[in-house]
C-alpha positions, -999 to 999 in steps of 0.1 A, spaced: 97 -260 470 104 -223 457 130 -200 474 136 -166 465 172 -152 472 172 -116 478 194 -87 484 224 -102 468 251 -92 439 247 -119 413 283 -125 397 284 -140 363 313 -138 335 295 -107 318 292 -88 352 282 -82 388 244 -68 393 223 -64 422 194 -91 413 169 -116 430 170 -153 423 140 -174 421 145 -215 425 116 -237 419 126 -273 427 159 -283 417 166 -253 390 166 -217 387 132 -204 376 141 -167 370 162 -136 378 144 -105 388 155 -68 395 159 -60 431 129 -63 449 107 -73 420 102 -110 429 69 -128 438 52 -131 470 51 -164 485 82 -183 484 107 -188 513 131 -158 515 170 -162 518 185 -128 525 217 -124 507 223 -88 515 258 -79 513 268 -111 496 279 -124 463 256 -148 446 276 -170 424 271 -202 406 282 -234 426 318 -242 420 326 -267 393 361 -287 401 368 -308 370 401 -324 385 397 -346 416 409 -381 425 387 -398 453 399 -432 462 426 -433 438 450 -461 441 487 -447 436 520 -456 452 508 -486 472 480 -468 489 448 -449 482 439 -414 481 424 -407 518 393 -391 508 362 -413 496 336 -400 476 318 -395 507 342 -374 525 356 -356 496 323 -346 481 311 -335 516 344 -313 520 335 -301 483 303 -288 494 317 -270 525 338 -253 502 313 -242 478 321 -265 452 287 -285 440 299 -303 412 333 -324 407 344 -344 379 368 -371 390 389 -396 370 378 -433 362 408 -452 356 421 -480 330 454 -492 333 475 -514 307 458 -545 300 428 -536 317 393 -530 299 380 -496 299 341 -504 308 355 -526 338 377 -492 350 343 -471 344 321 -496 363 346 -496 393 345 -457 395 306 -460 393 305 -485 420 328 -462 445 308 -431 437 271 -444 433 250 -435 465 278 -418 482 282 -383 470 271 -350 487 274 -332 453 270 -342 416 296 -358 398 308 -368 366 338 -389 351 369 -385 330 383 -416 317 422 -422 323 435 -445 292 465 -461 308 464 -487 277 458 -471 244 450 -502 221 425 -510 194 401 -519 221 404 -490 242 401 -466 210 368 -485 203 359 -479 238 362 -441 234 336 -439 207 312 -459 231 320 -436 260 314 -407 242 281 -419 223 266 -439 253 280 -432 288 283 -395 291 321 -395 290 337 -369 269 372 -363 280 400 -388 281 433 -384 302 467 -395 288 500 -395 306 534 -385 295 547 -394 330 546 -425 351 562 -451 328 550 -487 340 520 -471 354 499 -448 331 526 -437 307 516 -437 267 544 -432 243 538 -407 214 524 -431 188 497 -440 215 491 -406 222 487 -397 185 462 -425 177 442 -414 211 440 -377 196 431 -389 163 400 -409 176 391 -379 199 393 -355 170 367 -381 150 346 -386 181 343 -348 194 363 -358 227 389 -337 247 423 -352 254 434 -343 289 472 -345 290 496 -349 321 525 -332 305 560 -341 321 588 -361 302 584 -391 323 614 -411 309 639 -382 316 625 -378 349 630 -412 358 668 -410 348 673 -379 371 655 -396 399 676 -427 396 708 -405 396 696 -384 424 689 -413 447 724 -428 437 741 -395 450 720 -401 482 697 -371 474 665 -387 492 646 -359 509 613 -347 496 627 -316 478 644 -337 453 610 -348 437 606 -312 425 643 -308 418 643 -341 394 612 -327 378 624 -296 362 603 -269 345 620 -277 313 605 -311 311 571 -300 319 577 -275 290 592 -299 266 562 -324 271 538 -296 267 552 -286 235 554 -320 222 515 -327 231 507 -293 211 526 -307 182 510 -340 181 474 -327 187 486 -304 155 493 -336 134 459 -352 146 440 -322 129 441 -301 157 423 -323 182 411 -305 213 440 -307 240 435 -296 277 470 -294 297 464 -305 335 478 -289 366 501 -263 348 529 -251 369 558 -236 349 561 -205 328 577 -222 301 548 -246 297 525 -216 298 543 -197 272 539 -229 248 501 -230 255 499 -192 249 518 -193 217 493 -220 205 464 -204 215 477 -173 196 477 -195 165 440 -202 170 449 -238 183 423 -260 202 447 -258 231 433 -251 268 451 -254 303 444 -253 339 465 -246 370 459 -254 407 457 -233 439 491 -247 451 510 -235 420 494 -200 427 505 -202 464 531 -226 473 567 -228 466 598 -255 462 616 -236 488 592 -230 514 570 -260 512 588 -290 497 621 -277 512 607 -277 546 629 -292 573 632 -330 576 606 -351 559 579 -324 563 581 -315 527 564 -349 519 531 -331 526 536 -310 494 546 -339 470 528 -336 441 533 -336 402 538 -315 384 557 -302 415 559 -269 434 579 -245 415 608 -223 428 599 -186 446 630 -170 428 615 -177 395 585 -161 378 562 -190 376 535 -178 400 536 -143 387 531 -158 353 503 -180 363 480 -154 378 488 -132 344 476 -163 325 445 -168 344 437 -130 335 445 -134 298 426 -167 295 457 -184 287 448 -204 317 413 -212 315 403 -232 345 415 -235 381 408 -270 393 424 -285 425 439 -320 413 426 -332 449 444 -361 455 450 -362 492 471 -386 512 478 -385 553 513 -378 562 514 -408 587 516 -439 573 510 -429 533 532 -398 528 557 -416 552 559 -446 527 587 -423 512 609 -419 542 644 -422 529 633 -422 492 615 -393 477 602 -414 447 581 -434 468 560 -408 483 525 -409 472 519 -377 447 493 -356 459 477 -326 477 442 -322 490 425 -289 483 389 -296 471 374 -274 501 397 -245 495 396 -236 457 368 -212 458 384 -192 490 420 -194 475 408 -178 442 388 -152 458 417 -141 479 432 -134 444 404 -112 436 411 -93 472 445 -89 461 440 -75 426 452 -105 407 419 -114 395 383 -97 388 351 -108 402 339 -119 371 373 -139 360 369 -154 398 334 -170 385 347 -179 353 377 -198 364 361 -219 391 326 -225 377 315 -213 341 345 -220 321 350 -256 335 313 -262 329 318 -253 294 350 -269 289 336 -305 298 301 -304 286 280 -295 315 270 -259 306 244 -243 309 231 -270 334 261 -259 356 284 -229 359 258 -200 355 231 -186 374 202 -183 347 168 -197 343 168 -232 333 200 -240 350 204 -263 379 199 -241 412 236 -248 423 242 -214 440 267 -200 467 263 -169 489 298 -156 495 303 -132 521 332 -108 510 328 -95 549 336 -128 563 369 -144 571 382 -179 568 413 -196 583 423 -227 568 436 -252 589 435 -292 596 417 -284 627 387 -270 608 385 -287 575 363 -317 566 386 -334 541 400 -369 554 438 -360 559 458 -352 590 472 -321 578 464 -289 557 484 -279 527 475 -245 534 477 -244 571 472 -210 585 459 -193 552 439 -164 559 412 -156 535 392 -121 534 359 -139 526 340 -168 535 315 -194 520 281 -185 539 252 -208 522 257 -236 496 228 -249 476 228 -280 455 199 -284 429 177 -263 451 187 -282 483 204 -261 510 234 -280 520 252 -256 542 238 -225 559 246 -205 590 277 -227 597 254 -258 601 257 -286 572 223 -302 560 237 -322 532 239 -361 527 255 -386 510 233 -398 479 219 -363 472 247 -361 446 238 -375 410 259 -385 381 261 -362 354 261 -375 317 282 -350 300 280 -337 265 306 -320 242 327 -292 251 312 -258 243 342 -245 229 345 -268 200 329 -269 166 
């Protein structure tokens, strides 16, 4: 089947130009000057709309076991919500815990996702137990399984935590096999001390989740990870969900020295705050408990994060989508903030929320596309199959209407959760049409996707590394 998208403005990292896009089957066949496309294919009118590559969200946690429960979105519900929001590719995290076999963890996540996804998907691998066997498994996953990135934790002692020696060993192995190390950078040992002290003082409300995870401990861990990566012969390092100005400064300093250091942030850190969300009356703030935590509106974090996106010290915006319902899940932490499951749902809203940054003058159109699609695809071995509108690339395309309007609400979202982290936010734009590998998933407000359409993506190495 052939489809010709006409009348739109194609946005790429290099600029925005009027052009027509020809899709043949599952891939993009050609790009034409306006009105110069062939006759014969079905025509999709994109007049007045931006034609952008489908979003690539490289940080999601569907069905993740955490804090005595599981993330409330399955691969079916989460990828359907992603499609509604203009994201046509996710990279989720398979999990190995201490004492478990890496291959078994990967197989378990394949079983969760296979046949259930509405959009294409890949996996990173969480290493919760770095030992000789898991180090050997890293090589095998890179060579044979299309898994070229591994996540380590400097937080959550007793769950996912790796000490500095384990981190160094994993970094050395990644430097040898070409993988990227993704790092949750918070000093978990020190945080646990602060948590125990707060609870002993009777400080149990959700806001203390943020107050016991101060920016200084994110910055310290970020700097330590950067130094360990340097010892590992400049191992490629990607800091996940960066939220604090001080951590960003450490990343920027390393990048100024030409280091293989990259970072992402998430929409919650660009829009939400410690006081207004975590500090909401009563237990309401539990809805916004995530790690790293939301930061204070009285400090410069949000301003610095937007600047970091413009300067490329922050390369990617992902969601860290890990939703939990307020009732029965977040409520596990009533009377003890440390027992609130950590996570916010946002896979449906990333494209919109970052477009609002364009409207507000904080990002260019090109940088919008770069941070939500092109750079994540390049960073994690999916480019040029994903992340760009170009001949030969997968026909993952979103028509985005800048004259449309979107109001975010639990009443209208499609994520499997009983509240919205961004309730009432108004976006001066709207996802109009979503195409995944040549198949129209969303058009005219009607959803046409199905579970099983999404395919597993066997990823290569990062485009940013030699």
